[in-house]
Every structure is written in structure tokens, then in C-alpha cells.
A tleap script that builds the chain and sets N, CA, C and O, in Angstrom:
source leaprc.protein.ff14SB
mol = sequence {
  NMET ARG THR HIE ARG THR LEU PRO GLY ILE
  ALA GLY LEU ALA VAL ALA LEU ALA LEU GLY
  LEU GLY PRO ALA PRO GLN ALA LEU ALA GLY
  ASP ASP ASP GLN ALA GLN PRO GLY ALA ALA
  MET VAL LEU ASP ALA VAL GLY ALA THR ASP
  PRO ALA VAL GLU ALA TYR THR THR LEU PRO
  GLU GLY ALA GLU ILE ALA LEU SER ASP GLU
  ALA GLU ILE GLU PHE ILE ASP LEU LYS THR
  CYS ASP LEU VAL ARG VAL ALA GLY GLY VAL
  LEU VAL LEU GLY GLU MET ILE THR HIE LYS
  GLY GLY THR VAL LEU LYS ARG GLU PRO ALA
  ASP CYS PRO GLU ALA PHE ASP LEU GLU SER
  GLU SER VAL PRO GLY GLY VAL VAL LEU ARG
  ALA MET PRO CPHE
}
set mol.1.N position { -16.116 8.972 -68.088 }
set mol.1.CA position { -17.296 9.513 -68.155 }
set mol.1.C position { -17.867 9.957 -66.865 }
set mol.1.O position { -18.038 9.016 -66.090 }
set mol.2.N position { -18.257 11.270 -66.348 }
set mol.2.CA position { -18.526 11.765 -65.231 }
set mol.2.C position { -19.748 12.142 -65.430 }
set mol.2.O position { -20.208 12.701 -66.425 }
set mol.3.N position { -20.544 11.671 -63.974 }
set mol.3.CA position { -21.802 11.940 -63.735 }
set mol.3.C position { -21.993 13.362 -62.933 }
set mol.3.O position { -21.250 13.650 -61.996 }
set mol.4.N position { -22.980 14.169 -63.347 }
set mol.4.CA position { -23.153 15.330 -62.500 }
set mol.4.C position { -24.744 15.562 -62.445 }
set mol.4.O position { -25.520 15.440 -63.392 }
set mol.5.N position { -25.069 15.944 -61.052 }
set mol.5.CA position { -26.382 15.984 -60.770 }
set mol.5.C position { -26.962 17.607 -60.797 }
set mol.5.O position { -26.169 18.530 -60.609 }
set mol.6.N position { -28.160 17.816 -61.003 }
set mol.6.CA position { -28.844 19.205 -60.780 }
set mol.6.C position { -30.040 18.864 -60.030 }
set mol.6.O position { -30.562 17.761 -59.872 }
set mol.7.N position { -30.465 20.294 -59.487 }
set mol.7.CA position { -31.721 20.336 -58.804 }
set mol.7.C position { -32.592 20.924 -59.892 }
set mol.7.O position { -32.193 21.542 -60.879 }
set mol.8.N position { -34.181 20.560 -59.477 }
set mol.8.CA position { -34.808 21.045 -60.738 }
set mol.8.C position { -34.860 22.401 -60.643 }
set mol.8.O position { -34.498 22.944 -59.600 }
set mol.9.N position { -35.340 23.170 -61.775 }
set mol.9.CA position { -35.394 24.325 -61.780 }
set mol.9.C position { -34.228 25.307 -62.195 }
set mol.9.O position { -33.121 24.803 -62.383 }
set mol.10.N position { -34.389 26.670 -62.354 }
set mol.10.CA position { -33.260 27.354 -62.504 }
set mol.10.C position { -32.241 27.559 -61.789 }
set mol.10.O position { -31.122 27.671 -62.289 }
set mol.11.N position { -32.483 27.645 -60.429 }
set mol.11.CA position { -31.611 27.368 -59.257 }
set mol.11.C position { -30.869 26.122 -59.470 }
set mol.11.O position { -29.644 26.154 -59.360 }
set mol.12.N position { -31.498 24.976 -59.776 }
set mol.12.CA position { -30.857 23.705 -60.101 }
set mol.12.C position { -29.860 24.053 -61.178 }
set mol.12.O position { -28.685 23.711 -61.043 }
set mol.13.N position { -30.254 24.691 -62.199 }
set mol.13.CA position { -29.182 24.817 -63.448 }
set mol.13.C position { -27.911 25.306 -62.772 }
set mol.13.O position { -26.815 24.814 -63.038 }
set mol.14.N position { -28.089 26.319 -61.865 }
set mol.14.CA position { -27.076 27.147 -61.440 }
set mol.14.C position { -26.131 26.214 -60.662 }
set mol.14.O position { -24.912 26.137 -60.818 }
set mol.15.N position { -26.865 25.542 -59.831 }
set mol.15.CA position { -26.176 24.535 -58.903 }
set mol.15.C position { -25.271 23.450 -59.630 }
set mol.15.O position { -24.125 23.105 -59.340 }
set mol.16.N position { -26.088 23.014 -60.639 }
set mol.16.CA position { -25.317 22.036 -61.913 }
set mol.16.C position { -24.124 22.656 -62.145 }
set mol.16.O position { -23.023 22.156 -61.915 }
set mol.17.N position { -24.348 23.832 -62.638 }
set mol.17.CA position { -23.003 24.241 -63.413 }
set mol.17.C position { -21.749 24.551 -62.335 }
set mol.17.O position { -20.541 24.471 -62.558 }
set mol.18.N position { -22.327 24.871 -61.291 }
set mol.18.CA position { -21.431 25.060 -60.097 }
set mol.18.C position { -20.458 23.789 -59.674 }
set mol.18.O position { -19.266 23.739 -59.371 }
set mol.19.N position { -21.427 22.848 -59.781 }
set mol.19.CA position { -20.761 21.400 -59.501 }
set mol.19.C position { -20.099 20.897 -60.662 }
set mol.19.O position { -18.988 20.368 -60.659 }
set mol.20.N position { -20.850 21.089 -61.680 }
set mol.20.CA position { -20.057 20.516 -63.001 }
set mol.20.C position { -18.595 21.022 -63.379 }
set mol.20.O position { -17.650 20.321 -63.744 }
set mol.21.N position { -18.629 22.381 -63.208 }
set mol.21.CA position { -17.505 23.128 -63.592 }
set mol.21.C position { -16.469 23.464 -62.501 }
set mol.21.O position { -15.315 23.748 -62.823 }
set mol.22.N position { -16.833 23.437 -61.322 }
set mol.22.CA position { -15.911 23.729 -59.950 }
set mol.22.C position { -15.350 22.594 -59.601 }
set mol.22.O position { -15.980 21.553 -59.416 }
set mol.23.N position { -14.015 22.736 -59.477 }
set mol.23.CA position { -13.065 21.951 -58.671 }
set mol.23.C position { -13.695 21.539 -57.305 }
set mol.23.O position { -14.265 22.307 -56.530 }
set mol.24.N position { -13.486 20.109 -57.128 }
set mol.24.CA position { -13.974 19.611 -55.687 }
set mol.24.C position { -12.795 20.090 -54.889 }
set mol.24.O position { -11.728 20.260 -55.479 }
set mol.25.N position { -12.895 20.337 -53.527 }
set mol.25.CA position { -11.838 20.663 -52.772 }
set mol.25.C position { -10.987 19.478 -52.646 }
set mol.25.O position { -11.443 18.348 -52.474 }
set mol.26.N position { -9.466 19.820 -52.755 }
set mol.26.CA position { -8.585 18.842 -52.526 }
set mol.26.C position { -8.702 17.805 -51.913 }
set mol.26.O position { -8.663 16.654 -52.349 }
set mol.27.N position { -8.888 18.267 -50.604 }
set mol.27.CA position { -9.005 17.227 -49.183 }
set mol.27.C position { -10.308 16.343 -49.460 }
set mol.27.O position { -10.431 15.272 -48.865 }
set mol.28.N position { -11.187 16.743 -50.274 }
set mol.28.CA position { -12.303 15.658 -50.353 }
set mol.28.C position { -12.519 14.867 -51.667 }
set mol.28.O position { -13.388 14.026 -51.896 }
set mol.29.N position { -11.361 15.404 -52.623 }
set mol.29.CA position { -11.442 14.722 -54.037 }
set mol.29.C position { -10.973 13.405 -54.024 }
set mol.29.O position { -9.864 13.250 -53.514 }
set mol.30.N position { -11.495 12.509 -54.420 }
set mol.30.CA position { -10.866 11.153 -54.664 }
set mol.30.C position { -10.288 11.103 -56.075 }
set mol.30.O position { -10.368 11.990 -56.924 }
set mol.31.N position { -9.573 9.673 -56.203 }
set mol.31.CA position { -8.788 9.511 -57.319 }
set mol.31.C position { -9.286 9.574 -58.429 }
set mol.31.O position { -10.181 8.732 -58.503 }
set mol.32.N position { -9.145 10.291 -59.591 }
set mol.32.CA position { -10.016 10.715 -60.856 }
set mol.32.C position { -10.032 9.086 -61.625 }
set mol.32.O position { -10.946 8.780 -62.392 }
set mol.33.N position { -8.936 8.162 -61.305 }
set mol.33.CA position { -9.257 7.039 -61.873 }
set mol.33.C position { -10.062 5.987 -61.615 }
set mol.33.O position { -10.216 4.976 -62.301 }
set mol.34.N position { -10.746 6.377 -60.227 }
set mol.34.CA position { -11.500 5.592 -59.493 }
set mol.34.C position { -12.650 6.665 -59.122 }
set mol.34.O position { -12.672 7.005 -57.939 }
set mol.35.N position { -13.518 7.187 -59.904 }
set mol.35.CA position { -14.498 8.119 -59.702 }
set mol.35.C position { -15.336 7.659 -59.017 }
set mol.35.O position { -16.039 6.793 -59.539 }
set mol.36.N position { -15.547 7.955 -57.904 }
set mol.36.CA position { -16.521 7.614 -56.517 }
set mol.36.C position { -17.916 8.374 -57.066 }
set mol.36.O position { -17.860 9.432 -57.693 }
set mol.37.N position { -19.077 7.742 -56.769 }
set mol.37.CA position { -20.298 8.731 -56.875 }
set mol.37.C position { -20.496 9.481 -55.678 }
set mol.37.O position { -19.986 8.918 -54.710 }
set mol.38.N position { -20.985 10.413 -55.449 }
set mol.38.CA position { -21.395 11.486 -54.714 }
set mol.38.C position { -21.931 10.822 -53.493 }
set mol.38.O position { -22.471 9.732 -53.682 }
set mol.39.N position { -21.883 11.247 -52.355 }
set mol.39.CA position { -22.838 10.674 -51.261 }
set mol.39.C position { -23.861 11.646 -50.850 }
set mol.39.O position { -25.001 11.304 -50.534 }
set mol.40.N position { -23.359 13.104 -50.858 }
set mol.40.CA position { -23.924 14.161 -50.449 }
set mol.40.C position { -23.710 15.402 -51.433 }
set mol.40.O position { -22.673 15.497 -52.089 }
set mol.41.N position { -24.795 16.406 -51.513 }
set mol.41.CA position { -24.482 17.391 -52.431 }
set mol.41.C position { -24.551 18.867 -51.231 }
set mol.41.O position { -25.621 19.172 -50.704 }
set mol.42.N position { -23.553 19.465 -51.018 }
set mol.42.CA position { -23.559 20.638 -50.037 }
set mol.42.C position { -24.416 21.701 -50.710 }
set mol.42.O position { -24.086 22.168 -51.800 }
set mol.43.N position { -25.569 22.107 -50.034 }
set mol.43.CA position { -26.336 23.303 -50.224 }
set mol.43.C position { -25.709 24.426 -49.787 }
set mol.43.O position { -25.412 25.344 -50.551 }
set mol.44.N position { -25.446 24.431 -48.432 }
set mol.44.CA position { -24.945 25.528 -47.697 }
set mol.44.C position { -23.955 24.812 -46.423 }
set mol.44.O position { -24.126 23.658 -46.027 }
set mol.45.N position { -23.013 25.652 -45.944 }
set mol.45.CA position { -22.110 25.266 -45.207 }
set mol.45.C position { -21.506 26.432 -44.408 }
set mol.45.O position { -20.727 27.112 -45.075 }
set mol.46.N position { -21.685 26.827 -43.115 }
set mol.46.CA position { -21.646 27.841 -42.269 }
set mol.46.C position { -20.617 27.309 -41.234 }
set mol.46.O position { -20.772 26.191 -40.743 }
set mol.47.N position { -19.506 28.150 -40.881 }
set mol.47.CA position { -18.571 27.894 -39.898 }
set mol.47.C position { -17.649 26.908 -40.184 }
set mol.47.O position { -17.837 26.268 -41.218 }
set mol.48.N position { -16.450 26.578 -39.321 }
set mol.48.CA position { -15.384 25.719 -39.757 }
set mol.48.C position { -15.526 24.308 -39.622 }
set mol.48.O position { -16.084 23.819 -38.640 }
set mol.49.N position { -14.974 23.510 -40.707 }
set mol.49.CA position { -15.121 22.297 -40.953 }
set mol.49.C position { -13.638 21.935 -41.128 }
set mol.49.O position { -12.750 22.765 -41.324 }
set mol.50.N position { -13.451 20.488 -41.029 }
set mol.50.CA position { -12.147 19.894 -41.264 }
set mol.50.C position { -12.436 18.545 -41.854 }
set mol.50.O position { -12.829 17.607 -41.160 }
set mol.51.N position { -12.214 18.454 -43.281 }
set mol.51.CA position { -11.693 19.290 -44.382 }
set mol.51.C position { -12.614 20.357 -44.448 }
set mol.51.O position { -13.751 20.180 -44.010 }
set mol.52.N position { -12.279 21.451 -44.938 }
set mol.52.CA position { -13.219 22.632 -45.693 }
set mol.52.C position { -14.013 22.203 -46.369 }
set mol.52.O position { -13.705 21.290 -47.136 }
set mol.53.N position { -15.365 22.723 -46.327 }
set mol.53.CA position { -16.481 22.117 -46.776 }
set mol.53.C position { -17.167 23.427 -47.776 }
set mol.53.O position { -17.527 24.429 -47.158 }
set mol.54.N position { -17.302 23.417 -48.950 }
set mol.54.CA position { -18.079 24.617 -49.489 }
set mol.54.C position { -19.333 24.262 -50.083 }
set mol.54.O position { -19.594 23.111 -50.434 }
set mol.55.N position { -20.204 25.351 -50.214 }
set mol.55.CA position { -21.458 25.016 -50.923 }
set mol.55.C position { -21.445 24.886 -52.458 }
set mol.55.O position { -20.858 25.641 -53.233 }
set mol.56.N position { -22.122 23.898 -52.743 }
set mol.56.CA position { -22.445 23.451 -54.146 }
set mol.56.C position { -21.206 22.770 -54.524 }
set mol.56.O position { -20.713 23.092 -55.605 }
set mol.57.N position { -20.541 21.761 -53.715 }
set mol.57.CA position { -19.696 20.501 -53.740 }
set mol.57.C position { -20.058 19.330 -53.403 }
set mol.57.O position { -20.643 19.195 -52.329 }
set mol.58.N position { -19.876 18.533 -53.990 }
set mol.58.CA position { -20.190 16.908 -53.941 }
set mol.58.C position { -19.440 16.382 -52.690 }
set mol.58.O position { -18.371 16.903 -52.372 }
set mol.59.N position { -19.889 15.522 -52.085 }
set mol.59.CA position { -19.021 14.980 -50.831 }
set mol.59.C position { -19.002 13.672 -51.216 }
set mol.59.O position { -20.066 13.106 -51.471 }
set mol.60.N position { -17.761 12.999 -51.314 }
set mol.60.CA position { -17.680 11.424 -51.879 }
set mol.60.C position { -17.996 10.467 -50.642 }
set mol.60.O position { -17.786 10.694 -49.450 }
set mol.61.N position { -18.484 9.483 -51.159 }
set mol.61.CA position { -18.524 8.299 -50.046 }
set mol.61.C position { -17.347 8.023 -49.319 }
set mol.61.O position { -16.319 7.836 -49.970 }
set mol.62.N position { -17.308 7.964 -48.076 }
set mol.62.CA position { -15.972 7.509 -47.310 }
set mol.62.C position { -15.359 8.673 -46.595 }
set mol.62.O position { -14.415 8.636 -45.805 }
set mol.63.N position { -16.073 9.754 -47.012 }
set mol.63.CA position { -15.250 11.216 -46.357 }
set mol.63.C position { -15.894 11.242 -44.846 }
set mol.63.O position { -16.882 10.590 -44.508 }
set mol.64.N position { -15.183 12.072 -44.056 }
set mol.64.CA position { -15.400 12.230 -42.578 }
set mol.64.C position { -15.108 13.742 -42.722 }
set mol.64.O position { -14.060 14.320 -43.011 }
set mol.65.N position { -16.406 14.238 -42.421 }
set mol.65.CA position { -16.364 15.959 -41.927 }
set mol.65.C position { -16.559 16.466 -40.411 }
set mol.65.O position { -17.681 16.527 -39.908 }
set mol.66.N position { -15.425 16.813 -39.742 }
set mol.66.CA position { -15.554 17.003 -38.592 }
set mol.66.C position { -15.883 18.869 -38.643 }
set mol.66.O position { -15.264 19.727 -39.272 }
set mol.67.N position { -17.203 19.034 -37.634 }
set mol.67.CA position { -17.949 20.444 -37.625 }
set mol.67.C position { -17.328 20.901 -36.424 }
set mol.67.O position { -17.073 20.098 -35.528 }
set mol.68.N position { -17.039 22.212 -36.312 }
set mol.68.CA position { -16.693 22.968 -35.019 }
set mol.68.C position { -18.126 22.794 -34.530 }
set mol.68.O position { -19.032 22.201 -35.116 }
set mol.69.N position { -18.176 23.485 -33.220 }
set mol.69.CA position { -19.598 23.422 -32.271 }
set mol.69.C position { -20.412 24.815 -33.282 }
set mol.69.O position { -21.636 24.837 -33.409 }
set mol.70.N position { -19.502 25.893 -33.923 }
set mol.70.CA position { -20.661 26.670 -34.432 }
set mol.70.C position { -20.920 26.331 -36.003 }
set mol.70.O position { -21.543 27.148 -36.682 }
set mol.71.N position { -20.461 25.178 -36.549 }
set mol.71.CA position { -20.724 24.891 -37.767 }
set mol.71.C position { -21.891 24.366 -38.413 }
set mol.71.O position { -22.540 23.553 -37.756 }
set mol.72.N position { -22.241 24.622 -39.413 }
set mol.72.CA position { -23.731 23.981 -39.933 }
set mol.72.C position { -23.594 23.662 -41.382 }
set mol.72.O position { -23.230 24.535 -42.170 }
set mol.73.N position { -23.900 22.312 -41.812 }
set mol.73.CA position { -23.922 22.091 -42.987 }
set mol.73.C position { -25.314 21.546 -43.531 }
set mol.73.O position { -25.729 20.538 -42.961 }
set mol.74.N position { -26.099 22.076 -44.565 }
set mol.74.CA position { -27.127 21.503 -45.096 }
set mol.74.C position { -26.568 20.802 -46.378 }
set mol.74.O position { -25.617 21.256 -47.013 }
set mol.75.N position { -27.234 19.667 -46.700 }
set mol.75.CA position { -26.763 19.003 -47.920 }
set mol.75.C position { -28.195 17.975 -48.202 }
set mol.75.O position { -29.068 17.707 -47.377 }
set mol.76.N position { -28.122 17.624 -49.308 }
set mol.76.CA position { -28.978 16.447 -49.802 }
set mol.76.C position { -28.057 15.148 -49.820 }
set mol.76.O position { -26.916 15.012 -50.262 }
set mol.77.N position { -28.913 14.229 -49.196 }
set mol.77.CA position { -28.534 12.984 -49.162 }
set mol.77.C position { -28.851 12.213 -50.464 }
set mol.77.O position { -29.993 11.897 -50.799 }
set mol.78.N position { -27.765 11.950 -51.140 }
set mol.78.CA position { -28.029 11.384 -52.563 }
set mol.78.C position { -28.483 10.021 -52.875 }
set mol.78.O position { -28.738 9.651 -54.021 }
set mol.79.N position { -28.582 9.251 -51.781 }
set mol.79.CA position { -29.292 7.834 -51.493 }
set mol.79.C position { -30.754 7.846 -51.345 }
set mol.79.O position { -31.542 7.084 -51.906 }
set mol.80.N position { -31.064 8.929 -50.414 }
set mol.80.CA position { -32.471 8.833 -49.925 }
set mol.80.C position { -33.279 10.194 -50.526 }
set mol.80.O position { -34.500 10.349 -50.531 }
set mol.81.N position { -32.337 11.062 -50.991 }
set mol.81.CA position { -33.077 12.203 -51.264 }
set mol.81.C position { -33.814 13.093 -50.356 }
set mol.81.O position { -34.868 13.696 -50.553 }
set mol.82.N position { -32.868 13.047 -49.067 }
set mol.82.CA position { -33.474 13.735 -48.006 }
set mol.82.C position { -32.499 15.062 -47.953 }
set mol.82.O position { -31.329 15.141 -48.329 }
set mol.83.N position { -33.371 16.123 -47.348 }
set mol.83.CA position { -32.700 17.404 -47.351 }
set mol.83.C position { -32.371 17.491 -45.770 }
set mol.83.O position { -33.329 17.440 -44.999 }
set mol.84.N position { -30.970 17.629 -45.213 }
set mol.84.CA position { -30.485 17.423 -44.029 }
set mol.84.C position { -29.481 18.691 -43.724 }
set mol.84.O position { -28.589 19.132 -44.448 }
set mol.85.N position { -29.941 19.177 -42.317 }
set mol.85.CA position { -29.110 20.305 -41.924 }
set mol.85.C position { -28.572 19.689 -40.576 }
set mol.85.O position { -29.287 19.035 -39.817 }
set mol.86.N position { -27.179 19.975 -40.346 }
set mol.86.CA position { -26.476 19.235 -39.123 }
set mol.86.C position { -25.795 20.447 -38.500 }
set mol.86.O position { -25.469 21.384 -39.228 }
set mol.87.N position { -25.578 20.475 -37.263 }
set mol.87.CA position { -24.649 21.422 -36.592 }
set mol.87.C position { -23.670 20.663 -35.659 }
set mol.87.O position { -24.074 19.871 -34.808 }
set mol.88.N position { -22.434 20.931 -35.852 }
set mol.88.CA position { -21.423 20.493 -34.814 }
set mol.88.C position { -21.204 18.768 -35.137 }
set mol.88.O position { -21.699 18.113 -36.055 }
set mol.89.N position { -20.405 18.374 -34.179 }
set mol.89.CA position { -20.197 16.793 -34.419 }
set mol.89.C position { -19.326 16.380 -35.724 }
set mol.89.O position { -18.565 17.218 -36.207 }
set mol.90.N position { -19.422 15.262 -36.215 }
set mol.90.CA position { -18.675 14.555 -37.404 }
set mol.90.C position { -19.607 13.834 -38.032 }
set mol.90.O position { -20.370 12.974 -37.590 }
set mol.91.N position { -19.449 14.340 -39.280 }
set mol.91.CA position { -20.547 13.725 -40.508 }
set mol.91.C position { -19.524 12.815 -41.189 }
set mol.91.O position { -18.422 13.110 -41.652 }
set mol.92.N position { -20.274 11.417 -41.126 }
set mol.92.CA position { -19.527 10.256 -41.696 }
set mol.92.C position { -20.454 9.825 -42.779 }
set mol.92.O position { -21.666 9.659 -42.637 }
set mol.93.N position { -19.712 9.645 -43.969 }
set mol.93.CA position { -20.497 9.834 -45.391 }
set mol.93.C position { -20.043 7.896 -45.922 }
set mol.93.O position { -19.304 7.514 -46.829 }
set mol.94.N position { -20.781 7.152 -45.000 }
set mol.94.CA position { -20.370 5.640 -45.659 }
set mol.94.C position { -21.465 5.088 -46.551 }
set mol.94.O position { -21.856 5.701 -47.544 }
set mol.95.N position { -21.971 3.864 -46.156 }
set mol.95.CA position { -23.060 3.116 -46.887 }
set mol.95.C position { -24.363 4.174 -46.596 }
set mol.95.O position { -25.111 4.651 -47.449 }
set mol.96.N position { -24.393 4.364 -45.287 }
set mol.96.CA position { -25.431 5.430 -44.961 }
set mol.96.C position { -24.854 6.782 -44.461 }
set mol.96.O position { -23.793 6.744 -43.837 }
set mol.97.N position { -25.388 7.820 -44.656 }
set mol.97.CA position { -24.643 8.920 -43.752 }
set mol.97.C position { -25.109 8.925 -42.287 }
set mol.97.O position { -26.280 8.832 -41.920 }
set mol.98.N position { -23.898 9.061 -41.408 }
set mol.98.CA position { -24.373 9.290 -40.112 }
set mol.98.C position { -23.698 10.467 -39.886 }
set mol.98.O position { -22.847 10.979 -40.613 }
set mol.99.N position { -24.208 10.942 -38.635 }
set mol.99.CA position { -23.780 12.228 -37.705 }
set mol.99.C position { -23.840 11.784 -36.489 }
set mol.99.O position { -24.788 11.326 -35.852 }
set mol.100.N position { -22.164 12.049 -36.068 }
set mol.100.CA position { -21.775 11.706 -34.385 }
set mol.100.C position { -21.470 12.869 -33.674 }
set mol.100.O position { -20.675 13.745 -34.014 }
set mol.101.N position { -22.401 12.799 -32.300 }
set mol.101.CA position { -21.850 13.962 -31.447 }
set mol.101.C position { -22.145 15.568 -31.847 }
set mol.101.O position { -21.366 16.459 -31.506 }
set mol.102.N position { -23.141 15.774 -32.471 }
set mol.102.CA position { -23.901 16.693 -32.827 }
set mol.102.C position { -25.452 17.010 -33.021 }
set mol.102.O position { -26.176 16.405 -32.230 }
set mol.103.N position { -25.942 17.652 -33.716 }
set mol.103.CA position { -27.394 17.999 -33.711 }
set mol.103.C position { -27.798 17.848 -35.059 }
set mol.103.O position { -27.056 18.309 -35.926 }
set mol.104.N position { -29.037 17.178 -35.441 }
set mol.104.CA position { -29.572 17.052 -36.579 }
set mol.104.C position { -30.605 18.027 -36.579 }
set mol.104.O position { -31.588 17.716 -35.907 }
set mol.105.N position { -30.641 19.166 -37.177 }
set mol.105.CA position { -31.375 20.462 -37.261 }
set mol.105.C position { -32.479 20.213 -37.983 }
set mol.105.O position { -33.523 20.728 -37.581 }
set mol.106.N position { -32.515 19.342 -39.254 }
set mol.106.CA position { -33.652 19.426 -40.065 }
set mol.106.C position { -33.291 17.793 -40.977 }
set mol.106.O position { -32.178 17.416 -41.344 }
set mol.107.N position { -34.523 17.113 -41.144 }
set mol.107.CA position { -34.645 16.080 -41.926 }
set mol.107.C position { -35.844 15.750 -42.810 }
set mol.107.O position { -36.787 15.092 -42.370 }
set mol.108.N position { -35.800 16.208 -44.050 }
set mol.108.CA position { -37.028 15.985 -44.616 }
set mol.108.C position { -36.964 15.590 -45.985 }
set mol.108.O position { -35.874 15.670 -46.553 }
set mol.109.N position { -37.977 15.170 -46.608 }
set mol.109.CA position { -37.916 14.486 -47.917 }
set mol.109.C position { -37.734 15.818 -48.976 }
set mol.109.O position { -38.360 16.841 -48.695 }
set mol.110.N position { -37.088 15.799 -49.889 }
set mol.110.CA position { -36.561 16.469 -50.854 }
set mol.110.C position { -36.728 16.093 -52.454 }
set mol.110.O position { -36.880 14.893 -52.683 }
set mol.111.N position { -36.716 16.957 -53.545 }
set mol.111.CA position { -36.714 16.361 -54.771 }
set mol.111.C position { -35.261 15.670 -55.079 }
set mol.111.O position { -34.189 16.111 -54.665 }
set mol.112.N position { -35.423 14.568 -55.840 }
set mol.112.CA position { -33.902 14.102 -55.700 }
set mol.112.C position { -33.383 14.784 -57.122 }
set mol.112.O position { -34.126 14.901 -58.097 }
set mol.113.N position { -31.910 15.247 -57.094 }
set mol.113.CA position { -31.281 15.776 -58.108 }
set mol.113.C position { -31.434 14.484 -59.150 }
set mol.113.O position { -31.499 13.267 -58.982 }
set mol.114.N position { -31.463 15.533 -60.530 }
set mol.114.CA position { -31.448 14.497 -61.826 }
set mol.114.C position { -29.981 14.319 -62.047 }
set mol.114.O position { -29.102 15.158 -61.853 }
set mol.115.N position { -29.845 12.986 -62.523 }
set mol.115.CA position { -28.177 12.845 -62.871 }
set mol.115.C position { -28.154 12.887 -64.524 }
set mol.115.O position { -28.966 12.287 -65.228 }
set mol.116.N position { -27.157 13.644 -64.970 }
set mol.116.CA position { -26.879 13.350 -66.541 }
set mol.116.C position { -25.463 13.097 -66.884 }
set mol.116.O position { -24.649 13.463 -66.037 }
set mol.117.N position { -24.968 12.493 -68.061 }
set mol.117.CA position { -23.446 12.309 -68.350 }
set mol.117.C position { -23.053 13.458 -69.310 }
set mol.117.O position { -23.763 13.966 -70.178 }
set mol.118.N position { -21.915 13.731 -69.012 }
set mol.118.CA position { -21.278 14.576 -70.158 }
set mol.118.C position { -20.244 13.933 -70.780 }
set mol.118.O position { -19.615 13.113 -70.112 }
set mol.119.N position { -19.931 14.135 -71.936 }
set mol.119.CA position { -19.150 13.673 -72.897 }
set mol.119.C position { -17.817 14.014 -72.040 }
set mol.119.O position { -17.693 14.949 -71.249 }
set mol.120.N position { -16.683 12.870 -72.440 }
set mol.120.CA position { -15.413 13.603 -71.695 }
set mol.120.C position { -14.703 14.627 -72.239 }
set mol.120.O position { -13.797 15.116 -71.566 }
set mol.121.N position { -14.985 15.134 -73.553 }
set mol.121.CA position { -14.661 16.428 -74.216 }
set mol.121.C position { -15.430 17.769 -73.983 }
set mol.121.O position { -15.096 18.846 -74.477 }
set mol.122.N position { -16.715 17.520 -73.006 }
set mol.122.CA position { -17.409 18.561 -72.838 }
set mol.122.C position { -16.502 19.762 -72.330 }
set mol.122.O position { -15.508 19.616 -71.618 }
set mol.123.N position { -16.944 20.851 -72.754 }
set mol.123.CA position { -16.390 22.145 -72.047 }
set mol.123.C position { -17.653 23.220 -71.831 }
set mol.123.O position { -18.580 23.124 -72.635 }
set mol.124.N position { -17.716 23.986 -71.044 }
set mol.124.CA position { -18.801 24.944 -70.533 }
set mol.124.C position { -18.899 26.068 -71.784 }
set mol.124.O position { -17.885 26.542 -72.297 }
set mol.125.N position { -19.788 26.301 -72.057 }
set mol.125.CA position { -20.288 27.679 -72.999 }
set mol.125.C position { -20.451 28.660 -72.395 }
set mol.125.O position { -20.265 29.700 -73.027 }
set mol.126.N position { -20.785 28.752 -71.214 }
set mol.126.CA position { -21.288 29.890 -70.485 }
set mol.126.C position { -21.882 29.503 -69.028 }
set mol.126.O position { -22.290 28.364 -68.803 }
set mol.127.N position { -21.898 30.351 -68.227 }
set mol.127.CA position { -22.923 30.159 -66.989 }
set mol.127.C position { -23.738 31.514 -66.867 }
set mol.127.O position { -23.444 32.700 -67.013 }
set mol.128.N position { -24.688 30.941 -66.592 }
set mol.128.CA position { -25.738 32.144 -66.157 }
set mol.128.C position { -26.216 32.034 -64.501 }
set mol.128.O position { -26.651 30.997 -64.001 }
set mol.129.N position { -26.065 33.137 -63.878 }
set mol.129.CA position { -26.580 32.754 -62.260 }
set mol.129.C position { -27.680 33.801 -62.020 }
set mol.129.O position { -27.526 34.941 -62.456 }
set mol.130.N position { -28.783 33.451 -61.341 }
set mol.130.CA position { -29.632 34.352 -60.946 }
set mol.130.C position { -30.085 34.487 -59.524 }
set mol.130.O position { -30.363 33.488 -58.860 }
set mol.131.N position { -30.177 35.892 -58.969 }
set mol.131.CA position { -30.618 35.761 -57.772 }
set mol.131.C position { -31.978 35.535 -57.216 }
set mol.131.O position { -32.931 36.145 -57.701 }
set mol.132.N position { -32.146 34.645 -56.167 }
set mol.132.CA position { -33.584 34.278 -55.776 }
set mol.132.C position { -34.027 35.001 -54.488 }
set mol.132.O position { -33.430 34.617 -53.482 }
set mol.133.N position { -34.895 35.908 -54.320 }
set mol.133.CA position { -35.504 36.547 -53.424 }
set mol.133.C position { -35.442 35.526 -52.197 }
set mol.133.O position { -35.495 34.303 -52.323 }
set mol.134.N position { -35.324 36.209 -51.005 }
set mol.134.CA position { -35.321 35.567 -49.794 }
set mol.134.C position { -36.402 35.814 -49.209 }
set mol.134.O position { -36.623 35.339 -48.095 }
savepdb mol mol.pdb
quit
């Protein structure tokens, strides 16, 4: 049984479909037999990271992400439901998410993503994406 998370509203539905249907980057993917809950859901990633991080992926607990000096990652901490944006340094996703050697650009309360379970034999019926005005 896999757990997926969504953000509220139509944008959240698009994010959930991307999360639930898109593969996790191999460098961040855990062993499928020991599915770990996600520690953070990435909303935006700019610049070079090691391993590579893409928007709309879930980062597993235990991952360490090195950000170049120009890199920024915006994510929702799934334990505290805070919206966080960091630049540079190293992001460590342990019991608590810590950030070493960089700058925390933003940390504010956010709506906690809703979790739901899919049957193991679930298949997508389709995906609808909508542009949002900036």
C-alpha cells in the first residue's frame, strides 16, 4: 500500500497526480520493500543539486541534498507542515529537517497536504493540468 499526498484545490490535484504517477529520482528512491514516508514535498527547485531534485517529488527521510551556491529549493516539511525555501548549503532530511551552511529564505506555516491510500492495482485514468496566473 502506497501513501500519496495532495495539496488543497485544483493545483493540489495536479501536484498529487504528478507525485503519485511520476517516478522518484533514482538517487533519492528508497527500497520499494521498505517504503519510507516522505520527509518533504518539493514545490520548486532551481539550480544544481546533488543528487538532482525536481519539483513535485517527495524527498525520503534520510536523504541529504547538497545545493550549489545558486541553487534554491522550496518544499513543504511534511512533519511540521511549514513551507520552507532554502538557498545553498546542505539539506539534511532526518528526524527533523536541518539546513547547514546556506540560507533559509522563507519559513512559514502552510496547509498540510492531505494523505490518501491507493489500491496496489490502481492505474491512472488521466491527468488534467491547469495553468495558474502569476
